[in-house]
Structures are given as C-alpha cells and as structure tokens.
C-alpha positions as CSV (number, residue, x, y, z in Angstrom):
1,M,166.3,-118.4,168.4
2,S,164.4,-116.7,171.1
3,N,165.9,-113.7,172.9
4,A,166.1,-115.7,176.2
5,T,167.9,-118.6,174.5
6,A,170.4,-116.2,172.8
7,F,170.9,-114.4,176.1
8,E,171.9,-117.7,177.7
9,Q,174.2,-118.6,174.8
10,A,175.8,-115.2,175.1
11,Q,176.5,-115.9,178.8
12,R,178.3,-119.1,177.8
13,D,180.1,-117.4,174.8
14,V,181.5,-114.5,176.9
15,K,183.4,-117.1,179.0
16,T,185.3,-118.2,175.9
17,L,187.0,-114.8,175.2
18,T,190.8,-115.1,175.1
19,R,191.5,-111.5,176.0
20,R,190.0,-109.6,178.9
21,P,187.6,-106.8,177.9
22,D,188.4,-103.4,179.2
23,N,186.6,-102.1,182.4
24,N,184.0,-100.1,180.4
25,D,183.0,-103.2,178.5
26,L,182.9,-105.3,181.7
27,L,180.7,-102.7,183.4
28,F,178.4,-102.7,180.3
29,L,178.1,-106.4,180.3
30,Y,177.5,-106.6,184.1
31,A,174.8,-103.9,184.0
32,H,173.0,-105.3,181.0
33,F,173.1,-108.8,182.4
34,K,171.7,-107.7,185.7
35,Q,169.0,-105.5,184.0
36,G,168.1,-108.4,181.7
37,S,167.9,-111.0,184.3
38,E,166.8,-109.2,187.5
39,G,165.3,-105.9,186.3
40,D,165.9,-102.5,188.0
41,V,168.6,-102.1,190.6
42,R,167.7,-102.6,194.2
43,G,169.4,-102.5,197.5
44,K,171.7,-99.9,198.9
45,R,174.6,-98.4,197.0
46,P,177.9,-99.7,198.3
47,G,180.1,-97.5,200.5
48,M,182.9,-95.3,199.2
49,L,185.6,-97.9,200.1
50,D,184.0,-100.5,197.8
51,M,184.9,-98.8,194.5
52,V,184.3,-101.8,192.3
53,G,180.9,-102.6,193.9
54,R,180.0,-98.9,193.6
55,A,180.9,-98.8,189.9
56,K,178.9,-101.9,189.2
57,Y,175.9,-100.5,191.2
58,D,176.1,-97.2,189.3
59,A,176.3,-98.8,185.9
60,W,173.3,-100.9,186.7
61,A,171.4,-98.0,188.2
62,K,171.8,-96.0,184.9
63,L,169.6,-98.6,183.2
64,K,166.7,-98.2,185.5
65,G,163.5,-98.5,183.6
66,M,165.0,-100.3,180.6
67,D,162.9,-103.2,179.4
68,S,164.6,-106.6,180.1
69,E,164.3,-107.7,176.5
70,Q,166.2,-104.6,175.4
71,A,168.8,-105.1,178.0
72,M,169.2,-108.8,176.9
73,Q,169.5,-107.8,173.3
74,R,172.2,-105.1,174.1
75,Y,174.1,-107.7,176.1
76,I,173.9,-110.2,173.2
77,D,175.1,-107.6,170.7
78,K,178.0,-106.6,173.0
79,V,179.1,-110.2,173.5
80,N,179.0,-110.8,169.7
81,A,181.1,-107.7,169.1
82,L,183.6,-108.8,171.8
83,L,183.8,-112.3,170.2
84,A,184.8,-110.7,167.0
85,T,187.7,-108.7,168.5
86,H,188.8,-110.7,171.6
87,K,189.3,-114.2,170.3
C-alpha cells in the first residue's frame, strides 16, 4: 500500500476511535495531517484570545521543513497506535 493510500485510510480509521485521544495526541494528529497534506504552515498566527487556534498553529509550525512523506508516515503510525489503545 502506498503512503498516500495508507494516509487516506488512517484518516478514515481515526474516526472510528471509541475514546477521545488526549489534547497532545490531537495536536500531534492535526499538525502531522496538515504538514502531510498541505506542507509548511502559512498565514498569520491566531490572536491570544483564540487559544485552540494558536495551539494548532504552533504545533503545525514546529514541523516546518518536514517532508510531507515523513509527516504522513508519522500520522499513520500515531493513528495505528491509537487504534490499539482507544478502541
């Protein structure tokens, strides 16, 4: 299975979790999904009152320069780990 196909499958699989992952796992998934699908972060950092948007932006910004294939693989690995513990 190609990395892109596995990435798409992981996106479907993550929706089947029966328990909500913790915030750190959710930020990891968000950042790696965005890096894998869109590349480096762009746009302005959200303001101080948008704490969730700011945390998501910062998590994604930390991955700046990471290859999209590597980001996809790390997303896939994290989803597989969560499937083992959150089903």
